[in-house]
C-alpha positions in Angstrom: -23.2 12.9 39.1 -20.7 11.8 36.3 -17.3 14.1 35.8 -14.4 13.3 33.2 -11.9 15.8 33.8 -9.0 15.7 30.5 -9.1 12.1 30.6 -6.2 11.0 28.5 -5.7 7.0 28.2 -2.7 4.6 26.4 -3.0 1.1 26.2 0.4 -1.1 27.0 1.2 -1.7 23.1 1.2 2.3 23.1 -2.0 3.3 21.0 -3.3 6.6 22.2 -7.1 6.2 22.7 -8.7 8.7 24.6 -6.8 12.1 24.8 -8.1 15.0 27.3 -11.2 14.2 27.4 -13.8 16.5 29.3 -17.4 16.1 29.7 -20.2 16.0 32.8 -23.0 14.3 32.7 -25.8 15.3 35.6 -28.1 13.1 37.6 -31.3 12.4 35.7 -29.5 13.5 31.9 -29.6 11.3 29.4 -26.5 11.6 26.8 -25.7 9.6 24.0 -22.1 9.2 22.5 -21.1 9.0 19.4 -19.0 8.1 16.8 -17.1 5.7 14.0 -15.4 2.5 15.3 -12.2 3.6 17.1 -13.9 6.7 18.1 -12.8 5.9 21.9 -16.6 5.1 23.3 -16.0 1.6 24.6 -12.6 2.8 26.1 -14.4 5.5 27.3 -17.1 3.6 29.3 -14.9 1.6 30.7 -13.5 4.6 32.9 -16.8 5.4 34.2 -17.2 2.2 36.4 -12.7 1.4 37.1 -12.0 -1.1 34.4 -9.7 0.6 32.8 -8.2 3.5 34.8 -6.8 7.0 33.5 -3.4 7.5 32.3 -3.7 11.0 33.3 -6.9 13.3 33.9 -9.7 11.4 36.6 -13.0 10.4 36.7 -15.5 11.3 39.5 -18.6 9.0 39.9 -20.7 11.0 42.9 -17.1 12.5 43.8 -15.6 9.5 44.4 -12.5 8.7 42.1 -12.8 5.3 40.3 -8.6 5.5 40.9 -9.4 4.8 44.4 -12.4 2.9 44.4 -13.1 -0.9 43.5 -15.3 -1.7 40.3 -17.2 -4.6 42.5 -17.9 -1.1 44.8 -19.0 1.2 41.4 -21.2 -1.0 39.5 -24.0 -0.3 42.5 -23.6 3.3 41.2 -22.3 2.7 37.4 -24.7 -0.5 35.3 -22.7 -0.9 32.5 -24.4 -3.3 29.9 -22.1 -4.5 27.3 -22.2 -4.8 23.5 -22.5 -8.4 23.2 -24.6 -10.7 25.9 -23.0 -13.9 25.6 -20.2 -11.8 27.5 -21.5 -11.4 31.0 -24.2 -14.1 31.3 -22.7 -16.4 34.2 -25.6 -18.3 35.6 -27.5 -21.8 35.2 -31.2 -19.5 34.8 -32.8 -16.8 33.9 -33.5 -15.6 37.7 -30.5 -16.4 39.1 -28.5 -14.6 36.5 -31.0 -11.1 37.3 -29.6 -12.1 41.3 -26.7 -12.9 41.1 -25.2 -9.2 41.3 -27.3 -9.1 44.3 -25.9 -9.1 48.2 -28.3 -11.6 50.1 -27.0 -10.1 53.8 -28.5 -6.9 52.3 -31.3 -7.3 50.5 -34.2 -9.4 52.5 -35.4 -12.8 50.4 -39.1 -11.4 49.8 -37.2 -7.8 48.6 -35.4 -10.0 45.9 -38.1 -12.3 45.0 -40.1 -8.8 44.5 -37.2 -7.5 42.0 -36.9 -10.1 40.2 -40.5 -10.5 39.5 -40.5 -6.9 38.5 -37.9 -7.0 36.3 -39.2 -10.5 34.3 -42.1 -8.2 33.7 -40.8 -5.2 32.6 -38.6 -6.5 30.3 -40.8 -9.3 29.0 -39.2 -12.3 29.9 -42.0 -13.8 32.0 -41.8 -17.8 31.8 -38.4 -17.9 31.2 -37.2 -18.2 34.7 -36.1 -21.4 34.8 -33.9 -21.3 31.3 -30.4 -21.4 30.7 -29.4 -17.6 29.5 -27.5 -19.0 26.8 -30.8 -20.7 25.3 -32.2 -17.5 24.8 -32.8 -15.2 21.9 -30.4 -12.8 21.4 -33.0 -10.2 21.9 -33.8 -12.2 24.8 -30.4 -12.4 26.1 -29.8 -8.8 25.5 -33.1 -7.9 27.6 -31.8 -10.7 30.1 -28.3 -8.7 30.4 -30.3 -5.2 31.1 -32.4 -6.9 33.8 -29.6 -8.1 35.4 -27.7 -4.8 35.4 -31.3 -3.1 36.4 -31.7 -5.1 39.2 -28.7 -3.8 41.4 -30.4 0.0 40.9 -27.5 1.9 39.5 -28.0 5.4 39.9 -26.0 5.8 35.9 -27.4 3.1 33.6 -24.6 2.9 30.7 -25.7 1.0 27.6 -22.8 -0.3 24.7 -24.7 -0.7 21.0 -27.8 -1.5 22.6 -29.6 -1.5 19.0 -27.3 -3.6 17.8 -29.1 -7.0 16.4 -32.7 -5.4 17.7 -35.6 -5.6 15.5 -38.0 -2.5 15.0 -40.3 -3.4 17.5 -37.6 -4.3 20.3 -35.7 -0.9 19.7 -39.2 0.5 20.5 -39.6 -2.0 23.2 -36.0 -0.3 24.1 -36.6 2.9 23.5 -39.9 3.3 26.4 -37.8 1.6 28.5 -34.8 4.4 28.7 -37.0 6.8 28.9 -38.9 5.1 32.5 -35.4 4.6 33.8 -34.8 8.1 33.2 -38.1 9.4 34.4 -37.3 7.7 38.1 -34.0 10.0 38.3 -31.1 8.0 36.2 -28.7 8.9 34.4 -28.4 7.7 30.7 -25.3 7.7 28.9 -25.7 5.2 25.1 -22.8 4.4 23.1 -24.5 4.0 20.0 -24.3 4.4 16.0 -27.9 4.5 15.4 -28.6 8.0 15.7 -32.2 7.8 15.4 -32.7 5.8 18.5 -30.5 8.3 20.3 -31.9 11.3 19.2 -35.4 9.6 20.3 -33.8 8.5 23.8 -31.3 11.5 24.8 -31.1 14.7 25.4 -27.8 15.4 24.3 -25.3 13.9 22.0 -21.3 13.9 22.4 -19.5 12.9 19.1 -16.0 11.1 19.1 -13.5 11.3 16.7 -9.8 9.8 16.9 -10.2 9.1 20.8 -11.3 13.4 21.3 -14.9 15.4 21.8 -15.1 16.4 18.1 -18.4 18.3 19.3 -21.0 18.1 22.1 -24.3 19.8 22.5 -28.2 19.3 22.7 -29.1 16.2 20.3 -31.5 18.6 18.6 -29.1 20.8 16.8 -26.1 18.1 16.9 -28.0 16.0 14.0 -28.4 19.3 12.0 -24.6 20.0 12.0 -24.1 17.6 8.7 -20.0 19.2 8.5 -19.3 17.5 12.2 -22.0 14.1 11.5 -19.7 13.2 8.5 -16.5 13.9 10.6 -17.8 11.3 13.1 -18.2 9.1 10.5 -22.0 9.0 10.8 -25.1 9.5 8.4 -27.6 12.5 9.1 -31.4 11.6 9.9 -32.8 11.7 6.5 -35.8 13.0 8.0 -33.4 16.0 8.9 -31.4 16.0 5.6 -34.9 16.3 4.1 -36.0 19.7 5.7 -32.5 21.4 5.5 -32.9 20.5 1.4 -36.7 22.0 1.8 -35.7 24.8 3.6 -32.6 25.7 0.9 -35.5 25.2 -2.0 -38.5 27.0 -0.2 -41.7 25.2 0.8 -44.4 27.5 -0.6 -44.9 24.6 -3.9 -45.1 21.7 -0.7 -47.2 23.7 1.6 -49.9 24.4 -1.0 -50.1 20.3 -2.4 -49.6 18.4 0.7 -50.3 20.8 3.5 -50.8 18.5 6.0 -47.3 16.7 5.1 -45.8 20.0 5.0 -47.0 21.0 8.7 -46.2 17.9 10.4 -42.3 17.5 9.0 -41.9 21.5 10.3 -43.4 20.4 13.8 -41.4 17.2 13.7 -38.0 19.4 13.1 -38.8 22.9 15.0 -40.5 21.6 18.4 -38.0 19.7 20.7 -41.3 18.5 22.6 -42.5 16.1 19.5 -42.3 12.8 20.8 -38.8 12.9 18.7 -37.2 14.4 21.9 -38.2 13.2 25.5 -41.0 15.5 26.6 -39.7 15.7 29.8 -36.5 17.0 28.8 -36.0 20.7 27.9 -32.7 22.0 25.0 -29.5 23.1 26.5 -29.4 26.9 25.6 -25.4 26.5 25.2 -26.0 25.4 21.8 -23.8 22.8 20.4 -19.7 23.3 21.3 -17.1 21.9 19.6 -13.3 20.9 20.2 -10.7 23.0 18.4 -9.0 21.5 15.6 -5.6 20.8 17.6 -8.2 19.0 20.1 -6.5 21.4 23.0 -8.5 21.3 25.9 -10.3 24.2 27.0 -12.8 26.6 26.7 -15.3 25.1 24.3 -15.7 27.1 21.3 -18.0 27.4 17.7 -16.8 26.0 14.9 -18.2 27.3 11.5 -19.4 24.9 8.8 -16.1 23.1 7.3 -15.6 20.6 4.9 -15.8 17.0 5.9 -12.4 16.0 6.6 -10.4 12.0 6.0 -9.6 10.8 9.1 -8.3 7.0 9.9 -9.5 4.7 12.1 -8.0 3.4 15.6 -7.7 0.0 16.1 -10.4 -1.6 18.0 -9.7 -1.2 21.7 -7.9 -3.7 23.7 -7.8 -6.2 20.5 -4.0 -7.7 20.9 -2.4 -7.1 17.3 0.3 -9.3 16.6 3.1 -8.0 14.2 5.7 -10.2 13.5 9.3 -9.0 13.4 11.4 -9.1 10.5 14.9 -8.4 12.3 17.5 -11.3 11.9 15.6 -13.9 13.4 12.2 -13.0 12.0 14.0 -13.0 8.6 15.0 -17.0 9.3 13.4 -19.8 7.1 10.0 -20.8 9.4 11.2 -24.7 9.0 14.8 -23.7 11.1 12.7 -21.7 13.8 10.2 -24.6 13.9 12.7 -27.2 14.4 15.0 -24.7 16.3 11.9 -23.8 18.6 11.5 -27.8 19.6 14.9 -28.5 20.2 14.9 -25.9 22.6 11.9 -27.3 24.5 13.3 -30.3 24.5 16.2 -28.9 26.3 13.9 -26.6 28.8 12.0 -30.0 29.3 15.2 -32.0 30.2 17.0 -29.9 32.0 17.1 -30.1 35.7 20.7 -27.8 36.0 20.3 -23.3 36.9 22.9 -23.3 34.4 21.6 -24.6 31.3 18.4 -23.0 32.1 20.5 -19.7 32.6 22.4 -20.6 28.6 19.0 -20.6 27.6 18.2 -17.9 29.1 20.7 -16.1 27.6 20.3 -17.6 24.0 16.2 -16.3 24.3 17.7 -12.5 25.5 19.7 -12.7 22.3 16.9 -13.3 20.1 14.6 -10.4 22.2 17.5 -8.0 21.4 18.4 -8.9 17.7 14.6 -8.4 16.8 14.0 -5.2 19.0 11.1 -7.6 20.9 11.7 -6.0 24.0 8.6 -4.8 24.9 6.4 -6.9 23.7 8.4 -9.6 25.4 8.3 -7.7 29.1 4.3 -7.5 28.5 4.3 -11.2 28.2 6.4 -11.8 31.4 4.4 -9.1 33.1 1.0 -10.8 32.2 2.4 -14.1 33.4 4.4 -13.4 36.4 1.2 -14.0 38.6 1.1 -17.2 37.4 4.8 -18.0 37.7 4.7 -16.7 41.4 2.2 -19.6 41.9 3.2 -22.0 40.6 7.2 -21.2 42.0 5.4 -20.7 45.7 3.7 -24.4 45.6 6.1 -26.2 43.9 8.7 -24.8 46.8 6.0 -26.0 49.9 5.6 -29.5 48.5 9.7 -29.8 46.9 12.1 -26.9 48.6 12.9 -23.4 47.3 15.6 -25.0 44.9 12.8 -27.2 42.6 10.8 -24.6 43.6 12.8 -22.0 41.7 14.0 -24.2 38.5 10.7 -25.0 38.3 9.4 -21.5 37.9 12.2 -20.6 35.5 12.0 -23.7 33.7 8.4 -22.4 32.8 8.5 -18.7 32.0 11.6 -19.6 29.7 9.0 -22.2 27.7 6.4 -19.4 27.4 8.8 -16.7 26.3 10.4 -20.1 23.3 7.1 -19.7 22.2 6.0 -16.4 22.5 9.1 -15.3 20.6 8.7 -18.3 18.0 4.9 -16.1 17.4 6.5 -12.9 17.4 9.0 -13.7 14.7 7.2 -15.8 12.4 4.1 -16.0 10.3 2.0 -18.5 10.3 1.4 -18.3 7.0 5.4 -19.4 6.8 4.6 -21.7 9.4 2.1 -23.0 7.4 4.2 -23.0 4.0 6.5 -25.1 6.2 4.6 -27.5 7.3 2.9 -28.3 4.1 6.5 -29.3 2.6 7.1 -31.6 5.2 3.9 -33.4 3.4 1.9 -33.1 6.8 -2.1 -33.4 5.9 -3.4 -30.2 5.0 -6.3 -30.7 7.6 -3.9 -31.5 10.4 -2.3 -28.0 8.9 -4.9 -26.2 8.9 -6.0 -27.1 11.9 -2.8 -26.4 13.9 -2.8 -22.4 12.0 -6.0 -21.5 12.5 -5.9 -22.4 16.0 -2.8 -20.6 16.6 -4.3 -17.8 14.5 -7.5 -17.3 17.3 -5.6 -17.5 20.2 -5.4 -13.3 20.2 -8.8 -13.3 19.5 -9.9 -15.7 22.5 -7.8 -14.0 24.8 -9.3 -10.6 24.1 -12.6 -12.4 24.8 -11.6 -13.4 27.8 -10.6 -10.7 28.9 -13.9 -8.9 28.1 -15.7 -12.0 30.0 -13.7 -10.8 32.8 -14.4 -7.5 33.0 -18.0 -8.1 32.5 -18.1 -9.8 35.4 -16.4 -7.4 37.5 -19.0 -4.8 36.4 -21.5 -6.9 37.7 -20.6 -6.0 40.7 -20.2 -9.5 42.8 -18.9 -10.0 46.0 -14.8 -11.5 45.1 -14.9 -12.8 49.1 -14.6 -16.6 49.6 -11.1 -17.4 49.2 -10.1 -20.0 47.7 -13.4 -21.0 47.0 -14.6 -18.2 46.2 -12.1 -17.6 43.5 -12.7 -21.4 42.1 -16.6 -20.8 41.9 -15.8 -17.2 40.1 -13.3 -18.7 37.3 -15.7 -21.6 36.4 -18.8 -18.8 36.4 -16.6 -16.8 33.6 -15.3 -20.2 32.3 -18.8 -20.9 31.0 -19.5 -17.8 28.7 -16.0 -18.5 27.3 -16.2 -21.5 26.7 -19.9 -21.4 25.3 -18.0 -18.3 22.8 -15.1 -20.5 21.3 -17.8 -23.1 20.1 -19.7 -20.3 18.1 -16.7 -19.2 16.2 -15.7 -22.6 15.9 -19.2 -23.3 14.7 -19.2 -20.6 12.3 -15.6 -21.3 11.1 -16.9 -25.0 10.2 -20.0 -23.7 8.2 -17.4 -20.9 6.5 -15.4 -24.0 5.6 -18.1 -25.7 3.9 -19.4 -22.8 1.9 -15.8 -22.6 0.6 -15.5 -26.1 -0.4 -12.9 -26.7 2.1 -11.5 -30.5 1.3 -12.0 -30.4 -2.3 -7.9 -30.4 -2.8 -5.7 -32.3 -0.4 -2.4 -30.6 -2.3 -3.5 -26.8 -2.3 -1.0 -24.2 -3.8 1.3 -23.0 -1.2 2.6 -19.1 -2.4 5.3 -19.1 -0.6 8.7 -19.0 -1.0 11.0 -20.7 1.5 14.5 -21.0 1.2 17.6 -22.8 3.8 20.7 -20.5 4.3 23.6 -20.4 6.3 21.7 -18.3 9.6 19.0 -21.4 9.4 21.4 -24.4 9.8 23.1 -22.1 12.6 20.3 -21.4 13.9 19.4 -25.1 14.4 22.8 -26.0 15.5 22.6 -23.9 18.2 19.5 -25.0 19.5 21.3 -28.4 19.3 24.0 -28.0 21.4 21.3 -26.5 23.8 19.8 -29.6 23.8 23.1 -31.8 24.3 24.3 -28.9 27.3 21.0 -29.7 29.0 21.1 -34.0 29.0 25.3 -33.6 30.2 24.6 -31.4 33.6 
């Protein structure tokens, strides 16, 4: 059983993704989480196996608090299939991929092989055992990702947008598989926009809106509430909408003209035992319950029909959004910031005395305080602290404490320098500055585009690491195990980067890239006294580093 108790979650950048979410999924129950993009569905399901931990509230999996358990252990109970199959395929062959999360010490080789063959047959992957996962089609990769999760026999199966990119036949096959898995007594949780698929597979629908539970009730009742569906950014199924319109106008004419059609529509909409609703599931007697408009926790109350309200969409959960500072440094000419950053980087490279590094640290801290960038700068420092410690410790072991401290300080200041540069400089301004120096346009485009995609690659790397943890792979093995694990993670990350580069190249070709070597630059660059002061300070820091 899965129980979510008043769960709230806020991302490090201050965005609140979930607020006071409470729900329970019983053993053998099927639940669809539905809502528009940014409603909090993916953030919520990442709490089910400990990939994310609550800011407040708690999540219990079979009575175990996820805050006190490791994701590797929770993955044996909660199997999570991510939306993008590219992010969760790590092995060299299809057969190895299915076996990746299994424990050879706990399972006999014959049992493992039997389980692999059964899953290959169940998910129509027979004959592909020796193929590389990344060479499969989109539908085959999705089925392989599902097979790899089912191999560990979790009691709760969580699917994130499983019908995305699937044709009608594949969706019908997936529906049959979900119902078969549920018939084995497993709980099914599906985060989806596909309301027809949700009605075909799930007894219950939970509507989400801006991180809150908007409504929770039997699927056959939820789909009749057009007002709630509109608030959740969803469209009512056509058959349900047709029945409601016919009910308003009366069905006498239809019954007399097309009695068979009328009878079929009435049967489909009034009998939950029809195939539109899983036959083994009985409707909940509690009806549809919706959260109050204030979204305060407490007993659920039935909400009367209300007009649809406009809602604002949250940013994609976890996506690293970069906001350029408009403070004193952020408003400077991009050319002065580029020149200043290069001089300070040179000073960091040649600095061999802690005094010079302390002066540069003071200069960088002044920029942080002037432009009020303390929070993002601290996030960067905290994220890099393990790397800094590793670099410093290794250097201390080989060259002594003083040299190790010097190297660690230089490393963190270098990273801080470039982080502050991008926090105070628009990429469009950087592009205009480089073009003003008559650098080749293809080179400028490559540099700026690479920087623009850096947050996306960072986000994808984090998603891939989450997917690897969600597979329940053993994390033991010391240094060799660590290298092996990150080697596996590198495969899908490199593949994703190559795919993105190819798509970008195709888009550039379609846009006629390269037809002109001097595109129009719509940026006003003005060098002022403050820009000269910034460059002077950077040159002074370089001189101090050379002389000390």
